C-alpha positions in Angstrom: 55.0 13.0 44.3 52.5 12.5 47.0 49.8 11.7 44.5 51.4 8.5 43.1 54.8 7.0 42.4 55.2 7.4 38.6 58.9 6.6 38.3 61.8 6.2 40.7 63.7 9.3 39.7 60.8 11.6 40.4 60.4 10.2 43.8 64.0 11.2 44.5 63.2 14.8 43.6 60.5 14.7 46.3 63.0 13.2 48.8 65.5 16.0 48.1 62.8 18.7 48.5 61.9 17.3 52.0 65.6 17.0 52.9 66.4 20.7 52.1 63.3 22.0 53.9 63.8 24.8 56.3 64.8 23.9 59.9 62.8 24.7 63.0 63.4 28.4 63.4 63.8 29.1 59.7 60.6 27.1 58.9 58.6 29.2 61.3 59.9 32.4 59.6 59.3 30.9 56.1 55.7 30.0 56.9 55.1 33.6 58.2 56.4 35.0 54.9 54.6 32.5 52.8 51.3 31.2 54.1 50.5 29.4 50.9 51.1 25.9 52.2 48.8 22.8 51.8 47.9 20.7 54.8 50.4 17.9 54.1 53.4 20.3 54.0 52.7 22.2 57.2 55.3 21.7 59.8 53.8 21.1 63.2 55.9 22.7 65.9 56.1 19.4 67.9 56.7 17.2 64.9 59.2 18.9 62.6 62.9 17.9 62.5 65.2 20.5 64.0 67.9 19.8 61.4 71.7 20.3 61.9 73.5 23.6 61.9 76.9 23.9 60.1 78.0 27.5 59.9 75.4 29.4 57.8 73.9 26.2 56.5 71.2 23.9 57.8 71.6 20.2 56.9 68.7 17.8 56.8 69.4 14.1 56.5 66.7 11.5 56.3 66.2 7.8 55.6 63.1 6.0 54.4 62.4 2.3 54.2 59.3 0.9 52.5 57.9 -2.5 52.1 55.8 -2.8 48.9 53.5 -5.5 47.5 52.8 -5.3 43.7 50.2 -7.7 42.3 51.5 -7.4 38.7 55.2 -6.5 38.7 55.6 -7.0 34.9 52.4 -5.0 34.0 50.9 -7.9 32.0 47.3 -8.3 30.8 47.5 -12.0 31.7 49.7 -14.5 33.5 50.3 -11.9 36.2 53.2 -12.3 38.7 53.2 -10.7 42.1 56.2 -9.8 44.3 57.2 -8.1 47.5 60.1 -5.7 47.4 61.9 -3.2 49.6 62.6 0.4 48.8 65.5 2.2 50.5 65.6 5.9 50.2 68.4 7.9 51.9 68.6 11.6 51.2 70.5 14.7 52.5 70.1 18.3 51.8 71.8 21.6 52.7 70.2 25.0 52.6 71.9 28.4 53.2 70.7 30.9 55.8 71.9 34.1 54.1 70.3 37.5 54.1 71.1 37.8 50.4 71.5 35.1 47.8 70.7 31.4 48.4 72.3 28.1 47.9 70.6 24.7 48.0 72.4 21.3 47.6 70.6 18.0 47.6 71.4 14.3 47.0 69.2 11.2 47.2 69.3 7.6 46.3 66.5 5.1 45.8 67.1 1.3 45.6 64.3 -1.2 44.8 65.2 -4.7 45.8 62.7 -7.4 44.7 62.3 -10.7 46.6 61.6 -13.0 43.6 62.1 -11.1 40.3 65.5 -9.6 40.7 65.5 -8.3 37.1 63.2 -5.6 38.4 65.9 -4.3 40.8 66.9 -0.7 40.2 69.2 2.0 41.7 68.1 5.5 41.0 69.9 8.7 42.2 69.6 12.4 42.0 72.0 15.2 42.9 71.4 18.8 42.4 72.8 22.3 43.0 70.7 25.4 42.8 70.1 28.7 44.4 69.5 32.4 43.8 71.8 35.3 43.0 70.3 38.6 44.1 72.1 41.0 41.7 69.9 43.8 42.7 66.5 44.1 44.4 64.8 43.8 41.0 67.3 41.5 39.3 67.6 37.8 40.2 69.5 35.0 38.5 68.5 31.4 39.3 71.1 28.7 38.2 70.4 25.0 38.2 72.7 21.9 37.9 71.5 18.3 38.3 72.6 14.8 37.6 70.2 11.9 37.9 69.9 8.2 37.1 66.4 6.8 36.6 64.6 3.8 35.2 61.6 2.9 33.0 59.1 0.9 34.9 57.5 -2.1 33.2 54.3 0.0 32.8 56.0 2.9 31.1 54.4 3.5 27.7 57.9 3.8 26.2 59.3 0.6 27.7 59.9 -2.4 25.5 60.4 -4.6 28.5 56.7 -4.9 29.3 55.9 -8.4 30.4 59.5 -9.6 30.1 61.5 -11.3 32.7 64.7 -9.4 31.9 66.6 -6.3 32.9 64.8 -3.0 33.1 66.0 0.1 31.2 68.0 2.7 33.1 69.2 6.0 31.9 71.2 9.1 32.9 70.1 12.7 32.7 72.4 15.7 33.0 70.9 19.2 33.2 72.4 22.7 33.2 70.2 25.7 33.2 69.6 29.3 34.4 66.9 32.0 34.4 67.1 35.7 34.8 64.2 37.8 36.1 63.8 41.6 36.1 60.9 43.4 37.8 59.6 46.7 36.4 57.2 47.8 39.1 54.1 45.8 38.3 55.6 44.3 35.1 58.3 41.6 35.0 60.3 39.7 32.4 62.0 36.3 32.6 64.6 34.8 30.2 65.6 31.2 30.7 67.5 28.4 29.0 68.8 24.9 29.7 70.6 22.0 28.1 70.0 18.4 28.9 71.9 15.2 28.0 69.9 12.0 28.1 72.0 8.7 27.9 70.5 5.2 28.1 72.3 2.2 29.4 72.1 -1.2 27.8 69.3 -3.4 29.1 70.6 -6.9 29.0 71.6 -7.6 25.4 69.5 -4.7 24.1 71.4 -1.5 23.0 69.7 1.8 23.5 72.2 3.9 21.7 69.5 5.2 19.3 67.7 6.8 22.2 70.7 9.0 23.4 70.1 12.7 22.7 70.6 16.3 23.6 67.7 18.6 24.4 68.0 22.4 24.4 65.3 24.8 25.6 65.0 28.6 25.7 62.1 30.8 26.5 60.9 34.2 27.6 58.0 35.4 29.7 56.3 38.7 30.2 54.0 39.2 33.2 51.8 41.8 34.8 50.5 42.0 38.4 47.6 44.4 38.4 46.9 43.6 42.0 48.8 41.6 44.6 46.6 38.5 44.3 46.7 37.9 40.5 49.5 37.6 38.0 48.9 37.4 34.3 51.6 36.4 31.8 52.4 35.3 28.3 55.2 32.8 27.6 57.0 31.7 24.4 59.5 28.8 24.3 61.6 27.1 21.7 63.0 23.5 22.1 65.2 21.5 19.8 66.3 17.9 20.1 69.3 16.2 18.5 69.9 12.5 18.6 73.4 10.8 18.5 72.6 8.4 15.7 70.6 8.6 12.5 69.2 5.1 12.8 65.9 6.7 13.7 65.9 10.3 12.6 63.9 11.8 15.4 65.6 15.2 15.4 62.9 17.9 15.9 62.1 21.4 16.8 59.2 22.6 19.0 57.4 25.9 19.5 55.3 26.5 22.6 53.1 29.5 23.3 51.3 29.9 26.6 49.1 32.4 28.5 48.4 31.9 32.1 47.4 33.4 35.4 48.8 33.0 38.9 46.3 33.2 41.8 47.3 34.1 45.3 44.3 34.4 47.7 46.5 34.2 50.7 46.5 30.7 52.4 43.1 29.8 50.8 43.5 29.5 47.0 46.8 29.7 45.2 48.6 28.3 42.2 49.2 28.8 38.4 47.1 27.7 35.4 47.8 28.2 31.7 46.5 27.4 28.3 48.5 27.4 25.0 49.6 25.6 21.9 52.6 23.3 21.1 53.8 22.4 17.7 56.7 19.9 16.9 58.4 19.7 13.4 60.5 16.7 12.5 63.4 16.9 10.1 62.5 13.6 8.6 59.8 14.3 6.0 58.4 10.8 6.4 57.4 11.6 10.0 54.1 13.3 10.8 54.5 16.6 12.6 52.6 16.9 15.8 50.7 19.7 17.4 48.1 20.1 20.2 46.4 22.7 22.4 48.0 22.5 25.9 46.9 23.2 29.4 48.8 22.8 32.6 49.6 24.1 36.1 48.4 23.5 39.6 45.9 24.9 42.0 45.6 24.4 45.7 42.5 25.2 47.7 42.6 25.1 51.5 38.9 24.4 52.0 39.4 24.6 55.8 42.5 24.9 58.0 42.4 21.1 58.1 41.7 20.1 54.4 43.5 20.8 51.1 42.3 20.0 47.6 45.1 20.0 45.0 44.7 19.9 41.3 47.6 19.3 38.9 47.5 19.1 35.1 49.9 18.9 32.2 49.4 18.4 28.4 52.5 18.3 26.2 54.2 16.4 23.3 57.0 14.0 24.3 59.7 12.0 22.6 58.9 8.5 21.6 60.4 5.5 19.8 57.3 3.2 19.9 56.6 1.2 16.8 53.5 -0.7 15.6 53.0 -2.7 12.4 56.4 -1.5 11.1 55.5 2.2 11.6 57.2 4.4 14.2 55.2 7.0 16.1 56.6 10.6 15.6 55.5 11.9 18.9 53.5 11.1 22.1 50.7 13.5 23.1 50.5 13.2 26.8 47.6 14.5 29.0 48.0 14.1 32.8 45.3 15.3 35.3 45.4 14.5 39.0 43.3 15.4 42.0 44.6 15.1 45.6 42.7 15.6 48.9 44.6 15.8 52.1 42.9 16.0 55.5 44.4 16.4 59.0 42.5 14.1 61.2 44.8 14.8 64.2 47.8 17.1 64.5 50.0 14.1 63.7 47.7 12.0 61.5 47.0 12.9 57.9 44.9 11.0 55.3 45.1 11.4 51.6 42.9 10.3 48.7 43.9 10.7 45.0 42.8 10.0 41.5 44.8 10.5 38.3 44.1 10.1 34.6 46.9 9.9 32.0 46.3 9.7 28.2 49.1 8.8 25.8 48.2 9.3 22.2 50.9 8.2 19.7 51.0 10.3 16.5 51.4 8.3 13.3 50.2 4.9 14.6 46.9 3.5 15.8 47.6 3.4 19.6 46.2 5.3 22.5 46.7 4.4 26.2 44.3 5.5 28.9 45.7 5.0 32.4 43.8 5.5 35.6 45.2 5.5 39.2 43.4 5.9 42.4 44.2 5.3 46.0 44.7 6.4 49.5 47.5 7.1 52.0 48.0 7.6 55.7 50.8 9.5 57.4 51.4 9.2 61.1 54.0 11.6 62.7 55.4 9.7 65.7 57.7 12.5 66.9 60.2 15.0 65.5 62.4 12.3 64.0 60.1 9.5 63.0 57.0 9.1 60.8 55.0 6.1 59.5 53.0 5.9 56.3 51.1 3.4 54.3 48.9 3.4 51.2 47.1 1.5 48.6 47.0 2.3 44.8 45.0 0.7 42.1 46.1 1.1 38.5 44.4 0.1 35.3 45.2 0.8 31.6 43.0 0.6 28.5 44.9 0.5 25.2 44.5 -0.1 21.5 47.3 -2.7 21.9 46.1 -5.6 23.9 49.4 -6.5 25.6 49.8 -3.0 26.9 46.6 -3.3 29.0 47.0 -4.3 32.7 45.6 -4.0 36.2 47.6 -3.9 39.4 47.2 -3.4 43.1 50.1 -1.8 45.1 50.3 -1.8 48.9 53.0 0.2 50.6 54.1 0.5 54.3 57.1 2.6 55.3 59.0 4.4 58.0 61.0 7.6 57.7 63.7 8.9 60.1 64.9 12.5 59.8 67.1 14.8 61.8 
């Protein structure tokens, strides 16, 4: 989430990840075991929180307060309105310190409070429970349980609240999943599955019942590590989606095939990149099926001990309910590419520059959105318990639909306290 704030609920995931990070002693041990850490995540001995000890758990509370200026809070292509708002982000995490198995618990809340346009106010939250069950040395089960509340920003391609001075759309997401991995010497296999419930709240007088749905996913991966630094794999997945109502028959099934490679040139170049193909079939014969080649993954290059270059990419097909000229899109082909550069100017001063390109191509209608984001960020570590950060982001979108185009400038200044 360091590259750019895409949506409130995903920022919460980042807050929880920071909150459950290892404490002073455990962090030092973790870094010795895993040197693949980019510059911005390295924990300087004099500036990392010590965390709290409770039995065999380390507890990490933190609180962030940001002041934000947005030049175009309704993402309009004309008659822009600016506003200043405050973002409060408390978070707490607990991490076990066991020799076998692991348990992580996290919770975070994010509240956005606008000065003038209160209809943009939101309260997002995220709570998750996860860990690792070490059945044997070669058999590991990883369960996941999470509950979250998020919102669609005015600039979200799916939002029908663009340019409107009324309530934003909020939604709940419940996820239950697990994976099982078995290692066969240099070969390994992973079986996984999860179920997700997505439920939308009413936005003012607008009902979102036709968007409520269940999503189920299952998959299997076979991998091979010929040498310690490389990991090749093939992956097959099946996904099916069932909506609560038949008002818009979006029920569908998807098949995803991928082949990828993991790179681990210790502390210098590491990550995972894949290519593949995704196909979505809709039960409604009037809807166009969607398919596309896909690429994804992330790669981190520590150019020097003080500089990291991070590349992230994802191409997939997403659910949509966008309509144009009486026709409804069947699916949204989304391509997301981002590049981050982090540099450590001083031990306690980091600077970041990023650029991101997102393309949303709506199947079955004549609409494509091209969104560009670029900006910079500074992070100053005051001491173990406090840090300051600030940043600037410019966003622009080109679209086949004129009222979906917009430009905006976002300036953020914040402080974080952590124990």
